[in-house]
N, C-alpha and C positions, 0 to 999 in steps of 0.2 A: 553431385552427390546429394542423397534424399537424407533430410533431416526433419522428419514430419513433426516431432514433438518441440525442438527448438524454434521450427518455424511458428508453431501454433503459438507458443509463448510470446515471441515477437510480436505476431499479429495482434494478440490480445494487448499487449502494452501500448500499441499503436493506437488503440481504442481510446485511450485516455479517461477511461471510466474512474470515478472516485469509488475507493474500496470501502466498503462497510461490512466487509467480510474479515475472516482471518487469513492472515496472521496480524497480531495486535500491533505490529510496527507500522502497517499500512504502507511499507514502501517510504515513509517519512522520518523514522527516527534516526537522527543524525547519529547517535550513541554507537549504532552498529556499523556505521561506515568504515571505521578502523579493521572490523573483522570479515571485510568483503574481499581482501586481498587473497589471491590464489596462493600466496607464499605462507599463509597461514593455515592451510589444509594440510595439516601434520598427521603424522602417526604417533604410536606409543614410543616415546623416547625418554630417556633419563630425565630431560628437562620438562617433558610435558606430563608424564605420569600414566596411570592406566585406569580405567573407568571401575573396574571390579578389583583392584588392590587397594592399596593406600599408602599413608605416609609420603603424599606427594601433593602437587599443586591442586588436582582436583579434590583430594580430601580438605585442604585448606578451604578451598572455595565452598564445598558444600557444609563445612561448618560455619563458616560466616554466614551463608544463606539461612542456616537454622536459626542463628542469632537474630537474622534481620525479620525473618518471618514468624518467630516465635515458636519453633518446633523443638521438641526433644533432639530429633535427628532430622536431616533433610539430605536426599539422594538424589543427583542429576540422572536424567534419563535422554538419551539421544535417540530413543525409539518411540517417542511419543508418549502420551498418556497410557497407550496399551501396555507398553513395559511396566509403568507403575502400578496399573490394575493388576496385571499378571503377579507382580511381586507381593502386592498386598494380599491377593487371594492365595498365593503360596506360603506366605507366613500365617495366614488364617488357617491354611489346611492343617497345620500343626496342631490346632485346638480342637480340631473335628472336623469331619467331612461334609456335616449338614450346613448348608448356607440359606438364609432366607434373602431373596434379591428381588429388588423391585423391578417388574417386568419392562419399564421403560429403560433397562440397562442398555448399554453400548454392546453392540455384538461382540466386542474384544473381551468383554466379562464372560459371555456365554461359551466363546473359544477356550478361555482360560480355565473354566469349570470344566469343559471336557477333557482337557490337557491333565488336569489336576485329579480327574474322577471324582467331582465334588457332586453331593446330592443336593441338588439346587430344589428350594421350595419357592416357587413364584409367587408374588403378591402382586395385587392389582390396586392395592391402596397401602401406603406407608405412612399413615398417621401414627403418633404414639400409640393410640388406643388398639388401631389395628395389629400393630407389630407386637403389642403386649399379647393380644388374644393369640397369635401365630406362636409366639414363644411358650405360652402355657400350653398349647395344643401339640406343640413339637419340642419337648425338653432336650432333645439331642442338639439342637440348632444351638452353635457357638458363635455366630457369625451374622450380622446383618449388614446388608451392602444396599446402599441407596445412591441415587443419582440427584445431585441438587448443587446448583440450579440444573434445571431441565433445560432443553433447547430453547423453550419461550422464554426462559429467565425466571421461572417459579422456584421458589425456595421452600424446601422441606423444614419441619419444626425440627431442626438438628439438635436443639437443646432438649426438648422432649424426648426425641428418640434416644439421645444418650442417657438421659436418666433411667428410661426403661432398660435399656441393655445393661446398665450398671447393675440394675436390681437383679437381672437374670443372668448375670455374669457372662454376657456376649459381647463381642467386639463389635463397635461400629465403624465400618469401613464406607467412605464417601467418595464417590466419583465427582470430584469437583472440577472436572476438565473446563469448565466454562466460567469458573469462579476465583481464578488466581487473583484476581484483584479485589475481592470483596472484603480482605482486611481494612481496606480505606474506609469502610462504613461499619466495622465491628461486626462482620457478617460472615467471616471465613469460618467453615465448618470446624477447624482446629481449634479455634478460641471458644466455640459452643460446645466441645465436649466429644468431638469424634476422636476416634483412637488413630486412624491413619486417613490421609487424603491423598488422591491422584489429582495433581494440578497441572492441566495442560498449558503451560505457561505462554506458549507461542500463540494461543488463541485469543489473549487480552493482554499481554505485556509484550514488550519490545524485545522479542525472543525469535530466532529463526525457527522455521516450520521444523517439527519434531523435538523440540526442546520442552521437557517437563520435569516438573518437582515431584518426588515422594516425599511427603511430610509424616513423620511419626510423632505423635504426643507423647511428651516425657513422662506423664502421669498415667498414661493408657496401657492398655493390654500389652501392647509392644514396647512398653518402656524398659523392660529389661533384656530387649534383644541386642545383641552385639552389633557393631558395624559390620564385622565379618559374617554374621549370620544373614543380615540383610543382602549383602553383596554378593553372597553365595547363592541366595534365592534369586536375585535379579540376574545372575549369570546364567541360570538355567534357561532363559528366554532370550536375553539380548545378544545383540550383535558384538562380536569382539573388534568391529571396526566402526566405532562411534566417530561422527563428525566432530573434530575439535572446535570449528567456528560455533557450531550449534552448541556444544558445551560451555564455551567460553561466552556465548551470548546469555546464558542462564546466569553466569557470573556477573556479566555487566548489567543484567536486569535487577539482579538483586542489590547490587549498589545504587542504581537509579532509583530502585523502589525505596530505600531508606533515605535518600538525599532529596528526592523530589517526587517520586512516583505517586505516594500517598496522597499528597496534596494535589498532584495532578489530576488524579481522578475526582477528589472532592470537587475541584474546580470544574471538571467535565460535567458532573451532575448539575452544577448551576448552569454552565454554558448551554446544555442540552435542553434547558426548559423550555425554550421556544419550540425545539422539535417535539416533545411531548404535548406541548398545548396545541401544536397543529395538528397530530395525530388525533387527539381529543376533538378538536374542532371538526375534523374530517370523519368523525363517528367510527374511528377504527381502534379506540383505546380499549384492551382486554378488561374483563372484570377485575374489580380491586381486589388482587391477593398479594400476598407478599411477594416481592419480586426483585430481582437484580436492579439496583437503581440506576444503572446507564445502559442497559439493553433495551432497545426499541423494538417490541412486537406490536405488529398492527393487525387485529382481528377484523377479518373481510365478512365475517358471519356466512350467509349463504352466497356471497360473491367469490369470485375465482380470484385468490390469491395469487396463482400463478401470471395471470394476467396482469395484476398489479405490479408484479415483479418485472415483468417484461416491459412494462411502461416506464418504470424506474430506470431500466437498463437502456431505454431510449433516450432517457433525459441525462444520462450520464452518471447514474448511481448503481452500482452493484451491489444487490443484497446478500447477506450470508445465507439465507435459507428461505424456501417458500414450499408451501404443501398446499392442498387444496382450500385452507382457510387462514393460514397465518403467513407473514412476511416478517422476517427477522433481520434487524440491522444492528450493527455493532459499531457505535461511535466510540473513539478513542481519543486520549489526550492529544495525539498528534495530528487529530483534524484541526484545520483552521476555522476561525469564526467565520469566513466567507464560505468554506465548504458546508459547515452546518446550516448557513443561512439557505445556501443553495438546495440543500437538502429539503429544507421546509417548501420551498417553491416547488421542488420535484413531485412531492408527496401531493400538494395541492392541485398540480397539473394532472398527477396520474389519477386523481379520483374526481375529476371534473366532469366525467362521464361515468354513468353507473357501470359497475362490473357486471360481466355476464355471470349467469349462474354457474357454481362451482361443479366439476365432473369429480364425484368422489373416487378417493382412491383407498387402499388399504394402508397407505405409507402416510405416518405422520410422527411427529416426537411425543406424542400424548400417550398417556398409560392407557393400554387397551382396557376396554370393558369385561371381555370375555376371551378366553384363552383358548387355543385348539386342544384337544384331547391329547394328553400325554400318555404313550403306551410303551416307551423305551427310554432309558437313560440317555442323557446326553453324549457320553463316551461311547455307549455302546453303539448308538446311532452313527456318530461320527465315523467310526472306524470299521463299521460294518461294510460288507459289500454293497455297492450302490450303482445305480443305473440313471441315465437321463430319460425323462420323459416329456411328452408335450404336455403342457400344464393341464389342458382338459382331460386329459387320461390319468391325472394323479389322484382323482377322488378316491379316498379311502387308504391311500398308500402314506407311508411314513416318511417324513422329511429326513433327508442326511445332511441338511445345510440350514443355516440361518439365512433367512431371505429379508433383505433390507437394503436400500440404498443408503450411501454415507455422502452428505449429511441424509438424515439425522443418525443413521446407524442403529435405529430401535426395531428389533426384528418383528415381523408380524407372525412368523412361525420359526421354531429352532428345532435343531435335530430331536428326533424322537416323538415329535407331535404329528399327529394324523390331518392330512388335507381333508377339508369337507368341499362340497360343491360351491358353498358360497365364497370360500375364500379362493378357490380356485378361478371362480368367474372374475373375482376383484384382481387378481393377479392378471389374468389376461387383459382385462381392461386397462391395465397398468403397463402391458406390454411386455410382461413376463412370460414368455411362451414356452420356456422349458425350465423343469427344476429336477434336482436331483434327489432320489428316494431309495430306501433301503430295499434291496431285491428281496422278494417274497413278500407274501401278505400275513399280517399278523393281527 
């Protein structure tokens, strides 16, 4: 019998590389072991409850998580951060269809906007000053959507953005997919004034893949939303068959967070100091901006970060992400001191020889400097008749899809934008040889 995927997972496991990628449990979090039994892979039963209903164990666990994480309300997702993003935007759509969205948004946000027929105003700068100018210029905008931290660990000025949004009566939504742990450092967006956050808990906490929290602020725009309203919005998008072990891991993680998790992340920052010192000594430390205190981002400058990532793999270290310039590593409380020490050695070894010059591609987690020309709405382009074309023949045509690898999931073009020759050439160089375009010329 052929089992190619199962075989691929088994082969990879035998490589024995140390995980510095998601999920946050790193395969080493003992608290998840009791949930690995197949007998706990259950369905909606009187004893287990239903994700979209209430008065059950799931509701009790969500209320406990809200208390632990300091939210007005918390909701579990078995559909990853995507379901939380869809729900946030679904709730915001009731306030108005116009949304200011940072262009480094995950592709799931663009897809949700298309499904909800939102009028997205893209922003390439999300400082408080830039957002205030946008709100002045577009008084119909009632929602501001930002990604913080970004894939490189850079943090937006959430407190400043929240103040601007309050002045203009707009909701501040934060894709906090990579920042579920930031409360250990007083940096969680909810505590800084966000109205809602989507936390992809499985990325940094001991949660099975697909587990995420949607947090709503008690004092924010959605503070008056009932649990039933939020669940009804979530049910528009979510599967009716969530994995109960994943939901239960969210419950276990909130208990772990309260009893030891916060302190474990504070200790991790101290334990990882030697890793940061090594990165700095090797000339790979990014510019000094506000960052996630425990994410390791290495800036290769003009050197090829893909080569650095491969050298780390050869040393038994699997990074979370690499593009043409940056390599990202995710240390976790579950890494041993020996593993962190070995990581330092692997970085030194990988940089002993100069890196070759990078081959630039259009794909990165960075905010783009210039956007393609928008000539059609997201929803209109998504649901229009479309056709597949060789990328080289797409110049002047309108994209019918978001084009981006995941990670990082940041689109270089979204539905409704026009391909130009420079972008098509770059996509070809990145081995994207066919694209989906709207039929006809506009």
